[in-house]
N, CA, C and O atoms as a GROMACS GRO file, in nm:
protein
  532
    1MET      N    1   8.452  11.280   8.885
    1MET     CA    2   8.574  11.235   8.820
    1MET      C    3   8.594  11.313   8.690
    1MET      O    4   8.500  11.339   8.615
    2GLN      N    5   8.716  11.350   8.667
    2GLN     CA    6   8.750  11.423   8.546
    2GLN      C    7   8.828  11.331   8.453
    2GLN      O    8   8.934  11.280   8.489
    3ASN      N    9   8.776  11.311   8.333
    3ASN     CA   10   8.848  11.231   8.234
    3ASN      C   11   8.953  11.321   8.169
    3ASN      O   12   8.919  11.420   8.104
    4ILE      N   13   9.080  11.286   8.189
    4ILE     CA   14   9.188  11.370   8.139
    4ILE      C   15   9.256  11.311   8.014
    4ILE      O   16   9.364  11.355   7.975
    5THR      N   17   9.192  11.215   7.952
    5THR     CA   18   9.249  11.151   7.833
    5THR      C   19   9.285  11.252   7.726
    5THR      O   20   9.396  11.250   7.674
    6ASP      N   21   9.193  11.341   7.693
    6ASP     CA   22   9.218  11.439   7.586
    6ASP      C   23   9.329  11.538   7.624
    6ASP      O   24   9.408  11.579   7.539
    7ILE      N   25   9.336  11.574   7.752
    7ILE     CA   26   9.441  11.666   7.797
    7ILE      C   27   9.578  11.600   7.782
    7ILE      O   28   9.673  11.662   7.734
    8VAL      N   29   9.588  11.475   7.824
    8VAL     CA   30   9.715  11.402   7.813
    8VAL      C   31   9.754  11.387   7.667
    8VAL      O   32   9.870  11.407   7.631
    9LYS      N   33   9.658  11.352   7.583
    9LYS     CA   34   9.689  11.334   7.440
    9LYS      C   35   9.732  11.466   7.376
    9LYS      O   36   9.819  11.469   7.289
   10LYS      N   37   9.670  11.577   7.419
   10LYS     CA   38   9.709  11.707   7.366
   10LYS      C   39   9.853  11.739   7.407
   10LYS      O   40   9.932  11.787   7.325
   11ALA      N   41   9.888  11.713   7.533
   11ALA     CA   42  10.025  11.735   7.578
   11ALA      C   43  10.122  11.647   7.501
   11ALA      O   44  10.231  11.691   7.465
   12MET      N   45  10.083  11.523   7.475
   12MET     CA   46  10.168  11.429   7.401
   12MET      C   47  10.188  11.473   7.256
   12MET      O   48  10.290  11.439   7.195
   13SER      N   49  10.094  11.546   7.201
   13SER     CA   50  10.102  11.585   7.060
   13SER      C   51  10.193  11.705   7.036
   13SER      O   52  10.217  11.741   6.921
   14ARG      N   53  10.244  11.766   7.141
   14ARG     CA   54  10.325  11.887   7.127
   14ARG      C   55  10.467  11.853   7.085
   14ARG      O   56  10.561  11.865   7.164
   15ASP      N   57  10.483  11.810   6.962
   15ASP     CA   58  10.616  11.775   6.912
   15ASP      C   59  10.691  11.897   6.857
   15ASP      O   60  10.803  11.885   6.807
   16ASP      N   61  10.629  12.016   6.867
   16ASP     CA   62  10.694  12.139   6.822
   16ASP      C   63  10.768  12.209   6.936
   16ASP      O   64  10.820  12.319   6.917
   17VAL      N   65  10.775  12.145   7.053
   17VAL     CA   66  10.838  12.204   7.170
   17VAL      C   67  10.948  12.110   7.218
   17VAL      O   68  10.927  11.989   7.230
   18LEU      N   69  11.065  12.166   7.246
   18LEU     CA   70  11.175  12.086   7.301
   18LEU      C   71  11.154  12.072   7.451
   18LEU      O   72  11.232  12.125   7.531
   19TRP      N   73  11.050  12.003   7.489
   19TRP     CA   74  11.007  12.000   7.628
   19TRP      C   75  11.106  11.931   7.720
   19TRP      O   76  11.162  11.996   7.809
   20SER      N   77  11.128  11.803   7.703
   20SER     CA   78  11.203  11.726   7.802
   20SER      C   79  11.351  11.760   7.806
   20SER      O   80  11.419  11.728   7.904
   21ILE      N   81  11.403  11.823   7.701
   21ILE     CA   82  11.547  11.853   7.703
   21ILE      C   83  11.578  12.002   7.724
   21ILE      O   84  11.693  12.038   7.745
   22TYR      N   85  11.476  12.087   7.719
   22TYR     CA   86  11.502  12.229   7.742
   22TYR      C   87  11.389  12.297   7.820
   22TYR      O   88  11.411  12.346   7.931
   23GLU      N   89  11.271  12.301   7.764
   23GLU     CA   90  11.161  12.380   7.820
   23GLU      C   91  11.123  12.336   7.962
   23GLU      O   92  11.090  12.420   8.045
   24PHE      N   93  11.126  12.206   7.989
   24PHE     CA   94  11.096  12.156   8.124
   24PHE      C   95  11.187  12.224   8.226
   24PHE      O   96  11.140  12.274   8.328
   25PHE      N   97  11.317  12.225   8.198
   25PHE     CA   98  11.413  12.283   8.290
   25PHE      C   99  11.398  12.435   8.299
   25PHE      O  100  11.417  12.494   8.406
   26TYR      N  101  11.363  12.498   8.188
   26TYR     CA  102  11.336  12.642   8.189
   26TYR      C  103  11.217  12.672   8.281
   26TYR      O  104  11.222  12.767   8.358
   27CYS      N  105  11.112  12.592   8.273
   27CYS     CA  106  10.994  12.612   8.357
   27CYS      C  107  11.029  12.593   8.505
   27CYS      O  108  10.980  12.668   8.589
   28LEU      N  109  11.111  12.494   8.536
   28LEU     CA  110  11.153  12.475   8.675
   28LEU      C  111  11.228  12.599   8.724
   28LEU      O  112  11.207  12.645   8.836
   29GLU      N  113  11.315  12.652   8.640
   29GLU     CA  114  11.392  12.771   8.676
   29GLU      C  115  11.301  12.892   8.695
   29GLU      O  116  11.316  12.967   8.791
   30ARG      N  117  11.205  12.910   8.604
   30ARG     CA  118  11.110  13.021   8.614
   30ARG      C  119  11.030  13.013   8.743
   30ARG      O  120  11.016  13.112   8.815
   31LEU      N  121  10.978  12.895   8.772
   31LEU     CA  122  10.898  12.878   8.894
   31LEU      C  123  10.984  12.906   9.018
   31LEU      O  124  10.938  12.969   9.113
   32SER      N  125  11.106  12.860   9.015
   32SER     CA  126  11.197  12.883   9.127
   32SER      C  127  11.221  13.032   9.147
   32SER      O  128  11.221  13.081   9.260
   33LYS      N  129  11.241  13.105   9.039
   33LYS     CA  130  11.263  13.250   9.047
   33LYS      C  131  11.139  13.324   9.099
   33LYS      O  132  11.151  13.434   9.154
   34GLU      N  133  11.023  13.264   9.081
   34GLU     CA  134  10.898  13.326   9.129
   34GLU      C  135  10.866  13.287   9.273
   34GLU      O  136  10.760  13.322   9.325
   35GLY      N  137  10.958  13.214   9.337
   35GLY     CA  138  10.940  13.181   9.478
   35GLY      C  139  10.887  13.042   9.506
   35GLY      O  140  10.867  13.005   9.622
   36TYR      N  141  10.864  12.964   9.403
   36TYR     CA  142  10.820  12.826   9.423
   36TYR      C  143  10.940  12.739   9.458
   36TYR      O  144  11.051  12.762   9.411
   37GLU      N  145  10.916  12.639   9.540
   37GLU     CA  146  11.019  12.543   9.575
   37GLU      C  147  11.004  12.424   9.480
   37GLU      O  148  10.895  12.368   9.466
   38ILE      N  149  11.112  12.387   9.416
   38ILE     CA  150  11.110  12.278   9.318
   38ILE      C  151  11.191  12.162   9.373
   38ILE      O  152  11.304  12.179   9.419
   39SER      N  153  11.133  12.043   9.367
   39SER     CA  154  11.204  11.923   9.406
   39SER      C  155  11.219  11.835   9.283
   39SER      O  156  11.124  11.773   9.235
   40TYR      N  157  11.342  11.830   9.233
   40TYR     CA  158  11.371  11.750   9.115
   40TYR      C  159  11.518  11.717   9.117
   40TYR      O  160  11.603  11.806   9.123
   41CYS      N  161  11.548  11.589   9.111
   41CYS     CA  162  11.687  11.545   9.113
   41CYS      C  163  11.726  11.500   8.973
   41CYS      O  164  11.691  11.390   8.930
   42ASP      N  165  11.797  11.585   8.902
   42ASP     CA  166  11.835  11.557   8.764
   42ASP      C  167  11.919  11.430   8.751
   42ASP      O  168  11.910  11.358   8.652
   43ASP      N  169  12.001  11.403   8.852
   43ASP     CA  170  12.087  11.284   8.847
   43ASP      C  171  12.008  11.154   8.844
   43ASP      O  172  12.052  11.056   8.784
   44ASP      N  173  11.892  11.153   8.909
   44ASP     CA  174  11.811  11.032   8.916
   44ASP      C  175  11.719  11.016   8.796
   44ASP      O  176  11.649  10.915   8.785
   45ASP      N  177  11.718  11.113   8.706
   45ASP     CA  178  11.631  11.112   8.590
   45ASP      C  179  11.485  11.093   8.629
   45ASP      O  180  11.412  11.014   8.568
   46GLU      N  181  11.444  11.167   8.732
   46GLU     CA  182  11.304  11.161   8.774
   46GLU      C  183  11.216  11.208   8.659
   46GLU      O  184  11.257  11.288   8.576
   47LYS      N  185  11.096  11.157   8.657
   47LYS     CA  186  11.005  11.188   8.548
   47LYS      C  187  10.905  11.297   8.584
   47LYS      O  188  10.838  11.352   8.496
   48VAL      N  189  10.894  11.329   8.713
   48VAL     CA  190  10.799  11.430   8.759
   48VAL      C  191  10.866  11.514   8.868
   48VAL      O  192  10.928  11.460   8.960
   49ALA      N  193  10.852  11.646   8.857
   49ALA     CA  194  10.905  11.736   8.959
   49ALA      C  195  10.791  11.782   9.050
   49ALA      O  196  10.676  11.790   9.009
   50ILE      N  197  10.826  11.810   9.174
   50ILE     CA  198  10.730  11.860   9.271
   50ILE      C  199  10.739  12.012   9.274
   50ILE      O  200  10.848  12.069   9.275
   51ILE      N  201  10.623  12.077   9.276
   51ILE     CA  202  10.615  12.222   9.293
   51ILE      C  203  10.556  12.246   9.432
   51ILE      O  204  10.449  12.195   9.464
   52ALA      N  205  10.626  12.324   9.513
   52ALA     CA  206  10.578  12.353   9.648
   52ALA      C  207  10.583  12.503   9.675
   52ALA      O  208  10.653  12.578   9.606
   53LEU      N  209  10.508  12.543   9.775
   53LEU     CA  210  10.504  12.681   9.818
   53LEU      C  211  10.490  12.679   9.969
   53LEU      O  212  10.397  12.618  10.022
   54SER      N  213  10.580  12.744  10.039
   54SER     CA  214  10.580  12.744  10.187
   54SER      C  215  10.577  12.601  10.242
   54SER      O  216  10.501  12.570  10.333
   55ASP      N  217  10.660  12.516  10.185
   55ASP     CA  218  10.674  12.376  10.227
   55ASP      C  219  10.549  12.291  10.206
   55ASP      O  220  10.538  12.183  10.264
   56LYS      N  221  10.455  12.338  10.125
   56LYS     CA  222  10.334  12.260  10.095
   56LYS      C  223  10.333  12.228   9.945
   56LYS      O  224  10.347  12.318   9.861
   57ILE      N  225  10.318  12.101   9.913
   57ILE     CA  226  10.313  12.061   9.772
   57ILE      C  227  10.185  12.116   9.709
   57ILE      O  228  10.075  12.096   9.759
   58ILE      N  229  10.205  12.187   9.598
   58ILE     CA  230  10.089  12.246   9.529
   58ILE      C  231  10.074  12.195   9.386
   58ILE      O  232   9.979  12.230   9.317
   59GLY      N  233  10.170  12.112   9.342
   59GLY     CA  234  10.157  12.061   9.206
   59GLY      C  235  10.272  11.972   9.165
   59GLY      O  236  10.370  11.954   9.237
   60TYR      N  237  10.255  11.917   9.046
   60TYR     CA  238  10.355  11.829   8.984
   60TYR      C  239  10.369  11.866   8.838
   60TYR      O  240  10.270  11.896   8.771
   61ILE      N  241  10.491  11.865   8.790
   61ILE     CA  242  10.516  11.896   8.649
   61ILE      C  243  10.585  11.775   8.585
   61ILE      O  244  10.688  11.729   8.634
   62TRP      N  245  10.528  11.726   8.477
   62TRP     CA  246  10.575  11.604   8.411
   62TRP      C  247  10.690  11.637   8.317
   62TRP      O  248  10.678  11.726   8.234
   63ARG      N  249  10.800  11.566   8.328
   63ARG     CA  250  10.914  11.593   8.241
   63ARG      C  251  10.890  11.542   8.098
   63ARG      O  252  10.940  11.601   8.002
   64ARG      N  253  10.818  11.436   8.085
   64ARG     CA  254  10.804  11.375   7.953
   64ARG      C  255  10.723  11.461   7.855
   64ARG      O  256  10.755  11.470   7.737
   65TYR      N  257  10.618  11.524   7.907
   65TYR     CA  258  10.531  11.607   7.823
   65TYR      C  259  10.491  11.733   7.900
   65TYR      O  260  10.491  11.732   8.023
   66PRO      N  261  10.457  11.841   7.828
   66PRO     CA  262  10.423  11.968   7.894
   66PRO      C  263  10.286  11.964   7.962
   66PRO      O  264  10.186  12.009   7.906
   67MET      N  265  10.285  11.910   8.083
   67MET     CA  266  10.161  11.894   8.157
   67MET      C  267  10.188  11.916   8.306
   67MET      O  268  10.286  11.864   8.361
   68ILE      N  269  10.101  11.993   8.370
   68ILE     CA  270  10.114  12.024   8.511
   68ILE      C  271   9.984  11.992   8.583
   68ILE      O  272   9.877  12.036   8.543
   69PHE      N  273   9.996  11.914   8.690
   69PHE     CA  274   9.886  11.896   8.785
   69PHE      C  275   9.905  12.003   8.892
   69PHE      O  276  10.016  12.020   8.942
   70THR      N  277   9.800  12.076   8.926
   70THR     CA  278   9.812  12.178   9.028
   70THR      C  279   9.682  12.195   9.105
   70THR      O  280   9.574  12.158   9.058
   71LEU      N  281   9.696  12.252   9.224
   71LEU     CA  282   9.577  12.287   9.300
   71LEU      C  283   9.503  12.398   9.225
   71LEU      O  284   9.564  12.489   9.169
   72THR      N  285   9.372  12.389   9.225
   72THR     CA  286   9.289  12.489   9.158
   72THR      C  287   9.322  12.629   9.209
   72THR      O  288   9.327  12.725   9.131
   73SER      N  289   9.346  12.641   9.338
   73SER     CA  290   9.375  12.771   9.398
   73SER      C  291   9.508  12.831   9.353
   73SER      O  292   9.530  12.951   9.369
   74GLN      N  293   9.596  12.750   9.296
   74GLN     CA  294   9.728  12.797   9.252
   74GLN      C  295   9.740  12.815   9.101
   74GLN      O  296   9.841  12.865   9.052
   75LEU      N  297   9.637  12.774   9.027
   75LEU     CA  298   9.645  12.774   8.881
   75LEU      C  299   9.681  12.911   8.824
   75LEU      O  300   9.773  12.921   8.743
   76ASP      N  301   9.611  13.014   8.862
   76ASP     CA  302   9.636  13.147   8.804
   76ASP      C  303   9.779  13.193   8.829
   76ASP      O  304   9.844  13.246   8.738
   77ASP      N  305   9.829  13.173   8.950
   77ASP     CA  306   9.965  13.217   8.982
   77ASP      C  307  10.070  13.139   8.902
   77ASP      O  308  10.168  13.197   8.856
   78ILE      N  309  10.049  13.010   8.885
   78ILE     CA  310  10.144  12.930   8.806
   78ILE      C  311  10.137  12.969   8.659
   78ILE      O  312  10.241  12.978   8.593
   79ARG      N  313  10.019  12.993   8.609
   79ARG     CA  314  10.005  13.038   8.469
   79ARG      C  315  10.076  13.172   8.447
   79ARG      O  316  10.139  13.193   8.343
   80ILE      N  317  10.064  13.261   8.544
   80ILE     CA  318  10.132  13.391   8.532
   80ILE      C  319  10.283  13.372   8.532
   80ILE      O  320  10.354  13.434   8.452
   81ALA      N  321  10.332  13.285   8.620
   81ALA     CA  322  10.477  13.258   8.626
   81ALA      C  323  10.528  13.198   8.495
   81ALA      O  324  10.642  13.222   8.455
   82LEU      N  325  10.443  13.119   8.429
   82LEU     CA  326  10.482  13.052   8.304
   82LEU      C  327  10.404  13.109   8.186
   82LEU      O  328  10.366  13.036   8.094
   83LYS      N  329  10.382  13.239   8.188
   83LYS     CA  330  10.294  13.303   8.089
   83LYS      C  331  10.339  13.287   7.944
   83LYS      O  332  10.255  13.294   7.854
   84ASN      N  333  10.465  13.266   7.919
   84ASN     CA  334  10.512  13.250   7.781
   84ASN      C  335  10.509  13.105   7.733
   84ASN      O  336  10.534  13.078   7.615
   85GLN      N  337  10.478  13.014   7.821
   85GLN     CA  338  10.471  12.872   7.784
   85GLN      C  339  10.324  12.835   7.761
   85GLN      O  340  10.264  12.764   7.841
   86LEU      N  341  10.268  12.884   7.653
   86LEU     CA  342  10.126  12.867   7.625
   86LEU      C  343  10.088  12.723   7.590
   86LEU      O  344   9.970  12.689   7.590
   87TYR      N  345  10.184  12.641   7.560
   87TYR     CA  346  10.161  12.504   7.518
   87TYR      C  347  10.141  12.408   7.636
   87TYR      O  348  10.106  12.292   7.615
   88ILE      N  349  10.163  12.453   7.759
   88ILE     CA  350  10.149  12.365   7.875
   88ILE      C  351  10.002  12.335   7.899
   88ILE      O  352   9.917  12.424   7.894
   89GLU      N  353   9.974  12.209   7.926
   89GLU     CA  354   9.839  12.165   7.963
   89GLU      C  355   9.831  12.159   8.115
   89GLU      O  356   9.919  12.104   8.181
   90TYR      N  357   9.725  12.217   8.170
   90TYR     CA  358   9.706  12.220   8.314
   90TYR      C  359   9.589  12.131   8.354
   90TYR      O  360   9.485  12.130   8.289
   91ILE      N  361   9.608  12.057   8.461
   91ILE     CA  362   9.504  11.974   8.518
   91ILE      C  363   9.491  12.017   8.664
   91ILE      O  364   9.589  12.015   8.738
   92THR      N  365   9.370  12.055   8.704
   92THR     CA  366   9.353  12.110   8.838
   92THR      C  367   9.268  12.018   8.926
   92THR      O  368   9.187  11.939   8.879
   93THR      N  369   9.290  12.035   9.054
   93THR     CA  370   9.214  11.962   9.156
   93THR      C  371   9.212  12.045   9.283
   93THR      O  372   9.299  12.130   9.303
   94THR      N  373   9.115  12.021   9.369
   94THR     CA  374   9.110  12.091   9.497
   94THR      C  375   9.202  12.026   9.600
   94THR      O  376   9.238  12.089   9.699
   95ASP      N  377   9.240  11.901   9.576
   95ASP     CA  378   9.328  11.829   9.668
   95ASP      C  379   9.410  11.730   9.586
   95ASP      O  380   9.353  11.645   9.516
   96LEU      N  381   9.541  11.739   9.593
   96LEU     CA  382   9.629  11.653   9.512
   96LEU      C  383   9.615  11.505   9.547
   96LEU      O  384   9.659  11.419   9.470
   97ASN      N  385   9.555  11.475   9.661
   97ASN     CA  386   9.537  11.335   9.702
   97ASN      C  387   9.400  11.278   9.669
   97ASN      O  388   9.376  11.160   9.690
   98ASN      N  389   9.310  11.362   9.617
   98ASN     CA  390   9.178  11.312   9.576
   98ASN      C  391   9.188  11.232   9.447
   98ASN      O  392   9.258  11.272   9.354
   99GLU      N  393   9.121  11.122   9.443
   99GLU     CA  394   9.119  11.040   9.320
   99GLU      C  395   9.017  11.098   9.224
   99GLU      O  396   8.910  11.041   9.202
  100ASP      N  397   9.051  11.213   9.167
  100ASP     CA  398   8.961  11.289   9.080
  100ASP      C  399   8.972  11.254   8.932
  100ASP      O  400   8.888  11.297   8.853
  101PHE      N  401   9.073  11.177   8.894
  101PHE     CA  402   9.104  11.163   8.753
  101PHE      C  403   9.085  11.021   8.701
  101PHE      O  404   9.107  10.923   8.772
  102VAL      N  405   9.043  11.014   8.576
  102VAL     CA  406   9.032  10.886   8.505
  102VAL      C  407   9.093  10.903   8.366
  102VAL      O  408   9.102  11.014   8.313
  103LEU      N  409   9.135  10.790   8.310
  103LEU     CA  410   9.186  10.785   8.174
  103LEU      C  411   9.117  10.673   8.099
  103LEU      O  412   9.092  10.566   8.154
  104ASP      N  413   9.085  10.699   7.973
  104ASP     CA  414   9.032  10.593   7.887
  104ASP      C  415   9.142  10.494   7.856
  104ASP      O  416   9.260  10.528   7.857
  105GLU      N  417   9.102  10.372   7.827
  105GLU     CA  418   9.198  10.275   7.776
  105GLU      C  419   9.232  10.318   7.634
  105GLU      O  420   9.145  10.324   7.548
  106ASP      N  421   9.357  10.346   7.611
  106ASP     CA  422   9.401  10.399   7.483
  106ASP      C  423   9.545  10.353   7.462
  106ASP      O  424   9.630  10.381   7.545
  107PRO      N  425   9.573  10.283   7.352
  107PRO     CA  426   9.708  10.230   7.331
  107PRO      C  427   9.816  10.339   7.333
  107PRO      O  428   9.926  10.315   7.382
  108GLU      N  429   9.785  10.456   7.280
  108GLU     CA  430   9.881  10.565   7.277
  108GLU      C  431   9.917  10.611   7.419
  108GLU      O  432  10.033  10.635   7.451
  109ILE      N  433   9.815  10.623   7.502
  109ILE     CA  434   9.837  10.665   7.641
  109ILE      C  435   9.901  10.552   7.722
  109ILE      O  436   9.986  10.576   7.807
  110ASN      N  437   9.859  10.430   7.695
  110ASN     CA  438   9.916  10.315   7.769
  110ASN      C  439  10.066  10.306   7.753
  110ASN      O  440  10.135  10.253   7.840
  111ASP      N  441  10.118  10.356   7.642
  111ASP     CA  442  10.263  10.352   7.619
  111ASP      C  443  10.342  10.451   7.704
  111ASP      O  444  10.462  10.435   7.722
  112VAL      N  445  10.274  10.554   7.757
  112VAL     CA  446  10.347  10.658   7.831
  112VAL      C  447  10.306  10.673   7.977
  112VAL      O  448  10.383  10.725   8.058
  113ILE      N  449  10.188  10.628   8.012
  113ILE     CA  450  10.141  10.635   8.150
  113ILE      C  451  10.179  10.505   8.220
  113ILE      O  452  10.162  10.397   8.163
  114SER      N  453  10.229  10.517   8.340
  114SER     CA  454  10.269  10.398   8.416
  114SER      C  455  10.158  10.294   8.415
  114SER      O  456  10.042  10.325   8.440
  115TYR      N  457  10.195  10.170   8.387
  115TYR     CA  458  10.098  10.061   8.383
  115TYR      C  459  10.040  10.032   8.522
  115TYR      O  460   9.936   9.967   8.532
  116ILE      N  461  10.104  10.079   8.627
  116ILE     CA  462  10.060  10.052   8.763
  116ILE      C  463   9.941  10.141   8.801
  116ILE      O  464   9.860  10.102   8.885
  117ILE      N  465   9.931  10.258   8.741
  117ILE     CA  466   9.828  10.355   8.780
  117ILE      C  467   9.689  10.300   8.747
  117ILE      O  468   9.667  10.242   8.641
  118CYS      N  469   9.596  10.321   8.839
  118CYS     CA  470   9.457  10.276   8.820
  118CYS      C  471   9.384  10.380   8.736
  118CYS      O  472   9.349  10.486   8.787
  119LYS      N  473   9.362  10.350   8.611
  119LYS     CA  474   9.304  10.449   8.520
  119LYS      C  475   9.158  10.480   8.549
  119LYS      O  476   9.104  10.577   8.495
  120SER      N  477   9.095  10.401   8.634
  120SER     CA  478   8.954  10.426   8.667
  120SER      C  479   8.938  10.518   8.787
  120SER      O  480   8.826  10.546   8.830
  121GLY      N  481   9.049  10.564   8.842
  121GLY     CA  482   9.044  10.659   8.952
  121GLY      C  483   9.180  10.675   9.016
  121GLY      O  484   9.230  10.583   9.081
  122PHE      N  485   9.241  10.791   8.998
  122PHE     CA  486   9.372  10.817   9.057
  122PHE      C  487   9.384  10.966   9.090
  122PHE      O  488   9.310  11.049   9.039
  123SER      N  489   9.480  10.994   9.175
  123SER     CA  490   9.503  11.132   9.217
  123SER      C  491   9.628  11.187   9.148
  123SER      O  492   9.704  11.112   9.086
  124ALA      N  493   9.649  11.318   9.160
  124ALA     CA  494   9.772  11.378   9.109
  124ALA      C  495   9.892  11.320   9.182
  124ALA      O  496   9.997  11.299   9.122
  125SER      N  497   9.878  11.295   9.311
  125SER     CA  498   9.987  11.235   9.389
  125SER      C  499  10.017  11.093   9.343
  125SER      O  500  10.133  11.051   9.341
  126ASP      N  501   9.914  11.018   9.305
  126ASP     CA  502   9.936  10.884   9.248
  126ASP      C  503  10.017  10.896   9.120
  126ASP      O  504  10.111  10.819   9.098
  127PHE      N  505   9.981  10.992   9.036
  127PHE     CA  506  10.054  11.011   8.911
  127PHE      C  507  10.202  11.036   8.939
  127PHE      O  508  10.289  10.974   8.878
  128TRP      N  509  10.230  11.127   9.034
  128TRP     CA  510  10.368  11.155   9.071
  128TRP      C  511  10.436  11.028   9.120
  128TRP      O  512  10.545  10.993   9.073
  129PHE      N  513  10.375  10.959   9.214
  129PHE     CA  514  10.437  10.842   9.275
  129PHE      C  515  10.470  10.734   9.172
  129PHE      O  516  10.580  10.680   9.171
  130TYR      N  517  10.374  10.702   9.087
  130TYR     CA  518  10.395  10.593   8.992
  130TYR      C  519  10.485  10.630   8.875
  130TYR      O  520  10.526  10.543   8.798
  131HIS      N  521  10.517  10.758   8.862
  131HIS     CA  522  10.612  10.797   8.757
  131HIS      C  523  10.750  10.833   8.811
  131HIS      O  524  10.840  10.864   8.734
  132VAL      N  525  10.765  10.828   8.943
  132VAL     CA  526  10.895  10.851   9.004
  132VAL      C  527  10.961  10.719   9.037
  132VAL      O  528  11.083  10.704   9.022
  133VAL      N  529  10.883  10.621   9.082
  133VAL     CA  530  10.941  10.492   9.121
  133VAL      C  531  10.963  10.404   9.001
  133VAL      O  532  11.010  10.291   9.015
   0.00000   0.00000   0.00000
């Protein structure tokens, strides 16, 4: 299990970036231009976008803070596509459905992470699901 508390807090601390109103959308556009398939419906105000390649989901990008869950095998390619966005925090896994992640109980994180998510073990797909519904 990987404790991602510090990674989430670091992403949350990036108040020097206009993430949710500009940079998030720029990153979606960049990834799309690099051949990634992006699933994000702006009208529904979704909180997490899906990143896919050849119809296979390879990651999730959080709209609220500059943080991306991605397959370990795709990390280098996504970093290259977003090479100028050095402030993005990356969380990797070998399988987006593995419950590889844990979070400490922390009031700051509790305010932004869905209360439904099981902080003692969740997957990147769980994160996406509980922040979209």
